C-alpha positions in Angstrom: -31.0 -38.2 -37.8 -32.0 -34.8 -36.8 -33.2 -32.3 -39.2 -30.1 -29.8 -37.6 -27.6 -32.6 -38.5 -29.0 -31.9 -42.0 -28.0 -27.9 -41.4 -24.0 -27.4 -42.0 -25.1 -23.8 -40.6 -27.3 -24.7 -38.1 -24.8 -23.9 -34.9 -24.0 -20.6 -37.0 -27.3 -19.1 -37.5 -27.6 -19.9 -33.4 -24.5 -17.9 -32.2 -21.5 -19.3 -30.4 -21.0 -18.5 -26.5 -17.6 -20.0 -24.9 -15.4 -19.4 -21.9 -11.8 -19.8 -23.0 -9.9 -18.5 -20.3 -9.9 -16.4 -16.1 -7.1 -14.8 -15.2 -5.8 -12.2 -12.8 -5.2 -8.8 -14.9 -4.1 -6.4 -12.1 -4.3 -6.9 -8.0 -3.3 -4.0 -5.6 -4.1 -4.1 -2.3 -3.2 -1.2 0.3 -3.1 -0.8 4.2 -2.1 3.4 4.4 -2.9 3.5 8.1 -0.6 0.2 9.0 -0.2 -0.6 12.2 -2.8 1.9 13.5 -5.6 0.6 11.4 -5.8 -2.4 14.2 -6.0 0.1 16.7 -8.8 0.7 15.3 -12.3 0.0 16.8 -13.4 -2.5 13.7 -17.0 -1.0 12.6 -15.6 0.0 9.4 -18.1 1.0 6.4 -17.4 -1.0 3.4 -17.4 0.7 -0.1 -17.4 -1.4 -3.7 -17.3 0.1 -6.7 -18.0 -2.2 -9.6 -16.7 -1.5 -13.6 -16.7 -3.5 -16.9 -14.6 -3.2 -19.7 -14.9 -5.0 -23.0 -12.0 -5.2 -25.8 -12.2 -6.9 -29.0 -9.9 -8.6 -30.1 -8.8 -11.2 -33.3 -11.4 -13.7 -34.3 -14.1 -13.4 -32.7 -12.5 -13.3 -29.3 -13.2 -10.7 -26.5 -11.9 -9.5 -23.5 -14.3 -8.7 -20.6 -12.3 -7.0 -17.8 -14.5 -7.0 -14.2 -12.5 -3.8 -12.2 -13.5 -4.2 -8.1 -12.5 -1.7 -5.9 -13.2 -2.3 -2.3 -12.0 0.2 0.7 -12.8 -0.6 4.4 -12.7 3.4 5.8 -13.5 4.4 9.5 -13.6 8.0 10.7 -12.6 9.1 7.2 -9.5 7.4 7.2 -9.2 4.8 4.7 -7.9 1.1 6.9 -7.6 -1.0 3.9 -8.0 -0.3 -0.4 -8.1 -3.7 -3.1 -8.6 -3.0 -6.1 -8.8 -6.1 -8.5 -9.0 -6.6 -12.5 -10.7 -9.9 -13.2 -10.5 -10.8 -16.8 -12.1 -13.3 -18.9 -11.3 -14.6 -23.1 -14.8 -15.5 -24.4 -15.0 -16.3 -27.9 -18.9 -15.1 -29.2 -20.0 -15.6 -32.8 -23.1 -14.8 -34.6 -24.7 -13.1 -32.0 -27.4 -9.3 -32.5 -25.6 -6.5 -30.8 -28.3 -6.6 -28.5 -27.5 -10.4 -27.0 -23.6 -9.2 -27.1 -24.4 -6.0 -24.6 -26.0 -8.2 -22.2 -23.2 -11.0 -22.5 -21.0 -8.3 -21.9 -23.2 -6.9 -19.2 -24.9 -10.1 -17.4 -23.5 -13.4 -17.9 -19.3 -12.1 -18.4 -19.9 -10.6 -14.8 -21.5 -13.1 -13.2 -18.8 -15.6 -14.6 -15.7 -13.6 -13.2 -17.4 -12.0 -10.3 -16.9 -15.0 -7.9 -13.0 -15.1 -8.6 -12.7 -11.6 -8.1 -14.6 -11.6 -4.8 -12.5 -14.4 -3.3 -9.5 -12.2 -4.7 -10.6 -9.4 -2.5 -10.9 -11.5 0.5 -7.7 -13.5 0.5 -5.9 -10.4 0.1 -8.0 -8.9 3.2 -7.1 -11.9 5.1 -3.3 -11.6 4.5 -3.5 -8.6 5.1 -4.4 -9.6 8.8 -8.4 -8.3 8.3 -11.5 -10.2 9.6 -12.9 -11.9 6.6 -14.9 -9.8 3.7 -17.4 -12.5 2.1 -19.2 -10.2 -0.4 -22.3 -10.6 -1.4 -23.4 -11.5 -4.8 -24.3 -9.3 -7.3 -27.6 -9.3 -9.6 -25.9 -8.0 -12.8 -29.3 -9.0 -14.6 -31.1 -6.4 -12.6 -28.3 -3.9 -12.9 -28.1 -4.1 -16.5 -31.9 -3.7 -16.8 -31.8 -1.0 -14.6 -29.1 0.9 -17.0 -30.9 0.1 -20.2 -34.2 1.5 -18.2 -32.2 4.7 -17.4 -31.0 5.2 -20.3 -34.2 5.1 -22.3 -35.7 7.6 -19.6 -32.9 10.1 -20.7 -33.7 9.1 -24.1 -37.3 10.1 -24.0 -36.0 13.0 -21.6 -34.0 14.3 -24.3 -36.7 13.6 -27.4 -39.6 15.8 -25.0 -36.7 18.7 -24.6 -36.2 18.8 -28.2 -39.5 18.6 -29.2 -40.6 21.5 -27.0 -37.4 23.6 -28.1 -38.7 23.1 -32.0 
C-alpha cells in the first residue's frame, strides 16, 4: 500500500482541477455588406480580440468564458464579424490564489480556444466566406507578459511615490 493510501487528506492537500462541461454560451455572426461583400477583392485584414471572464458558482465550481471576436475588414469596411462566447464549467478545489490565476488565464482558455476557433471557422464558411483557420495562441506567454507588465507598473508606481515623498 502506498503512503498516500494511508493519508485520507492527500488529495485535498494537492488540490483538484476537473473540466465538467464545455458549452457555447453566445454566438453572433454579421455580414454588414451583404452581397456587396462578395464583390470585394478578397484581401481582408483579420482582427482578433480575446478576453476571459471567470464567474464563481457554488461548490468550488467556476464558469470560465472565453470571448473571441474576429472581424474581416476591407477598405475600412467590415465584411464579417463573429463574436463567440465559449464557456466551460470547471471544478477547482484546494488551490492557492496564484495557481487559480494561472488556471483561469492559461489552462482554461487553452481548453476552450479550439472549440471557439472551430465555431468561428464554421460561421465564416456558412456565411460563404473562405475558411478561416485562426492560429493557436500561447496563453502561457500572454499570462507571463501580463504579469510582467503588472509588476513593471507596480514598480513604476512605487518609484514615483518614493520620489514624491
